[in-house]
N, CA and C of each residue as an Amber inpcrd file, in Angstrom:
protein
   201
 -38.0770000  36.4790000 -30.4750000 -38.1200000  36.9820000 -29.1720000
 -37.0700000  38.0400000 -28.9090000 -37.5550000  39.1980000 -28.5620000
 -36.6870000  40.2950000 -28.1600000 -36.7080000  40.4220000 -26.6450000
 -35.5910000  40.8640000 -26.0800000 -35.6240000  41.1370000 -24.6450000
 -36.3990000  42.4370000 -24.4180000 -36.6530000  42.7730000 -23.1820000
 -37.5040000  43.9280000 -22.8720000 -36.9400000  45.2410000 -23.4080000
 -35.6440000  45.4410000 -23.3110000 -35.0360000  46.6800000 -23.8080000
 -35.1490000  46.7880000 -25.3180000 -34.8620000  45.7000000 -26.0070000
 -34.9450000  45.7060000 -27.4700000 -36.3850000  45.9170000 -27.9190000
 -37.3140000  45.2690000 -27.2380000 -38.7220000  45.4220000 -27.5640000
 -39.1730000  46.8660000 -27.3620000 -38.7850000  47.4720000 -26.2670000
 -39.1350000  48.8700000 -26.0000000 -38.5470000  49.7930000 -27.0710000
 -37.3150000  49.5030000 -27.4930000 -36.6700000  50.3000000 -28.5320000
 -37.4460000  50.1890000 -29.8440000 -37.8200000  48.9870000 -30.2310000
 -38.5670000  48.7820000 -31.4700000 -39.9180000  49.4720000 -31.4040000
 -40.6180000  49.3400000 -30.2990000 -41.9210000  49.9880000 -30.1450000
 -41.7860000  51.5020000 -30.2490000 -40.7690000  52.0540000 -29.6350000
 -40.5420000  53.4960000 -29.6930000 -40.3130000  53.9450000 -31.1300000
 -39.4970000  53.2030000 -31.8670000 -39.2340000  53.5540000 -33.2810000
 -40.5020000  53.4580000 -34.1160000 -41.3170000  52.4170000 -33.8760000
 -42.5640000  52.2720000 -34.6270000 -43.4930000  53.4600000 -34.3800000
 -43.6210000  53.8490000 -33.1210000 -44.4690000  55.0030000 -32.7970000
 -43.9220000  56.2750000 -33.4370000 -42.6090000  56.4120000 -33.4190000
 -41.9550000  57.5990000 -33.9780000 -42.2470000  57.7460000 -35.4710000
 -42.0550000  56.6850000 -36.2340000 -42.3000000  56.7890000 -37.6760000
 -43.7860000  56.9300000 -37.9800000 -44.6400000  56.3360000 -37.1620000
 -46.0810000  56.4820000 -37.3560000 -46.5180000  57.9270000 -37.1590000
 -45.9470000  58.5990000 -36.1690000 -46.3240000  59.9980000 -35.9380000
 -45.8490000  60.9030000 -37.0730000 -44.8520000  60.4330000 -37.8290000
 -44.3730000  61.1960000 -38.9930000 -45.1410000  60.8260000 -40.2630000
 -46.1750000  59.9800000 -40.1320000 -47.0370000  59.6860000 -41.2550000
 -46.8210000  58.3570000 -41.9400000 -45.8870000  57.5620000 -41.4810000
 -45.6500000  56.2560000 -42.1030000 -46.7290000  55.2720000 -41.6830000
 -47.0680000  54.3850000 -42.5900000 -47.9590000  53.2840000 -42.2470000
 -47.1050000  52.1860000 -41.6210000 -47.5340000  51.6890000 -40.4920000
 -46.7970000  50.6280000 -39.7950000 -47.7350000  49.4430000 -39.6460000
 -47.3120000  48.3090000 -40.1510000 -48.1040000  47.0920000 -40.0420000
 -47.4070000  46.1660000 -39.0580000 -48.1510000  45.7370000 -38.0450000
 -47.5950000  44.8570000 -37.0130000 -48.4360000  43.5850000 -36.9840000
 -47.7680000  42.4690000 -37.0430000 -48.4400000  41.1770000 -36.9010000
 -48.0050000  40.6100000 -35.5580000 -48.9670000  40.3690000 -34.6830000
 -48.6100000  39.8580000 -33.3590000 -49.7650000  39.0610000 -32.7930000
 -49.4460000  38.0990000 -31.9680000 -50.4900000  37.3460000 -31.2780000
 -50.6740000  37.8450000 -29.8520000 -49.8120000  38.7360000 -29.4140000
 -49.8890000  39.3000000 -28.0630000 -50.8390000  40.4950000 -28.0810000
 -52.0210000  40.3060000 -27.5420000 -53.0550000  41.3380000 -27.5730000
 -52.6270000  42.6010000 -26.8460000 -51.9340000  42.4730000 -25.7200000
 -51.4720000  43.6590000 -24.9980000 -50.5190000  44.4870000 -25.8500000
 -49.6320000  43.8050000 -26.5740000 -48.6930000  44.5020000 -27.4530000
 -49.4460000  45.2400000 -28.5570000 -50.4070000  44.5700000 -29.1720000
 -51.1860000  45.2170000 -30.2270000 -51.9290000  46.4450000 -29.7170000
 -52.5810000  46.3010000 -28.5850000 -53.3590000  47.4190000 -28.0510000
 -52.4740000  48.5990000 -27.6610000 -51.2290000  48.3260000 -27.2800000
 -50.3320000  49.4140000 -26.9030000 -49.7790000  50.1460000 -28.1200000
 -49.8190000  49.5150000 -29.2810000 -49.2350000  50.1030000 -30.4840000
 -50.2600000  50.6070000 -31.4980000 -51.3870000  49.9590000 -31.5760000
 -52.2940000  50.1530000 -32.7030000 -53.2480000  51.3190000 -32.5570000
 -53.5310000  51.9300000 -33.6980000 -54.6330000  52.8820000 -33.8000000
 -55.7810000  52.2450000 -34.5680000 -55.4610000  51.1520000 -35.2580000
 -56.4590000  50.3970000 -36.0140000 -56.0640000  48.9250000 -35.9610000
 -57.0530000  48.0490000 -35.7720000 -56.7650000  46.6190000 -35.6880000
 -57.6470000  45.8690000 -36.6800000 -56.9920000  45.0290000 -37.4700000
 -57.7000000  44.1300000 -38.3820000 -57.4780000  42.7150000 -37.8780000
 -58.5450000  41.9500000 -37.8230000 -58.4600000  40.5630000 -37.3820000
 -58.8270000  39.6740000 -38.5630000 -57.9920000  38.6820000 -38.8210000
 -58.2780000  37.7060000 -39.8760000 -58.7130000  36.4140000 -39.1870000
 -59.8990000  35.9530000 -39.5280000 -60.4320000  34.7130000 -38.9580000
 -61.0380000  33.8980000 -40.0780000 -60.5000000  32.7210000 -40.3080000
 -60.9660000  31.8240000 -41.3770000 -61.0560000  32.5510000 -42.7260000
 -60.0400000  33.3650000 -43.0290000 -59.9600000  34.0330000 -44.3240000
 -60.7590000  35.3120000 -44.4460000 -61.4680000  35.6720000 -43.4130000
 -62.2500000  36.9100000 -43.4310000 -61.5290000  37.9720000 -42.6160000
 -61.3920000  39.1550000 -43.2160000 -60.7170000  40.2680000 -42.5400000
 -61.7720000  41.2030000 -41.9690000 -61.6300000  41.4970000 -40.6680000
 -62.5680000  42.3990000 -40.0000000 -61.8110000  43.5430000 -39.3390000
 -62.3280000  44.7410000 -39.5310000 -61.8090000  45.9330000 -38.8660000
 -62.5590000  46.0450000 -37.5420000 -61.8430000  45.9500000 -36.4350000
 -62.4960000  45.9740000 -35.1280000 -61.9450000  47.1230000 -34.2860000
 -62.7430000  47.6130000 -33.3520000 -62.2460000  48.6770000 -32.4670000
 -61.0370000  48.1850000 -31.6590000 -60.1420000  49.0990000 -31.3490000
 -58.9540000  48.7620000 -30.5470000 -59.3740000  48.6250000 -29.0850000
 -60.1810000  47.6200000 -28.8330000 -60.7560000  47.3390000 -27.5150000
 -60.5340000  45.8630000 -27.2250000 -60.0280000  45.5530000 -26.0540000
 -59.6640000  44.1880000 -25.6940000 -60.8080000  43.2000000 -25.9390000
 -62.0030000  43.5200000 -25.4970000 -63.1230000  42.5930000 -25.6540000
 -63.5020000  42.4050000 -27.1180000 -63.5620000  43.5050000 -27.8800000
 -63.9400000  43.4200000 -29.2970000 -62.9170000  42.6100000 -30.0870000
 -61.6440000  42.8430000 -29.8350000 -60.5940000  42.1070000 -30.5450000
 -60.6340000  40.6330000 -30.1490000 -60.7920000  40.3620000 -28.8670000
 -60.8610000  38.9760000 -28.4060000 -62.0130000  38.2240000 -29.0380000
 -63.1810000  38.8490000 -29.1030000 -64.3300000  38.2010000 -29.7350000
 -64.0680000  37.9340000 -31.2120000 -63.4880000  38.9220000 -31.9040000
 -63.1870000  38.7580000 -33.3380000 -62.1620000  37.6490000 -33.5590000
 -61.1870000  37.5310000 -32.6680000 -60.1710000  36.4890000 -32.8010000
 -60.7690000  35.0900000 -32.6280000 -61.9000000  35.0240000 -31.9340000
 -62.5820000  33.7400000 -31.7320000 -63.7320000  33.5400000 -32.7260000
 -63.8780000  34.4810000 -33.6750000 -64.8950000  34.3480000 -34.6980000
 -66.2350000  34.9450000 -34.3490000 -66.3430000  35.6050000 -33.1950000
 -67.5960000  36.2030000 -32.7740000 -67.7800000  37.5990000 -33.3180000
 -68.8910000  38.1660000 -32.9930000 -69.2190000  39.5290000 -33.4290000
 -68.4880000  40.5020000 -32.5930000
């Protein structure tokens, strides 16, 4: 757990290095955080990896095993 300032600092750095071409992998259970950071989202459900649109409904369905 980071406080709000530390979290904002980390997010800013992640975006900064991503814009310079670095691959950034973020593992999080907070959907709002993922959607604010991601350009691509992969969901793992029961060992299956799915590439889903960075859309709240699509990610939520994939996290529950739906289409």
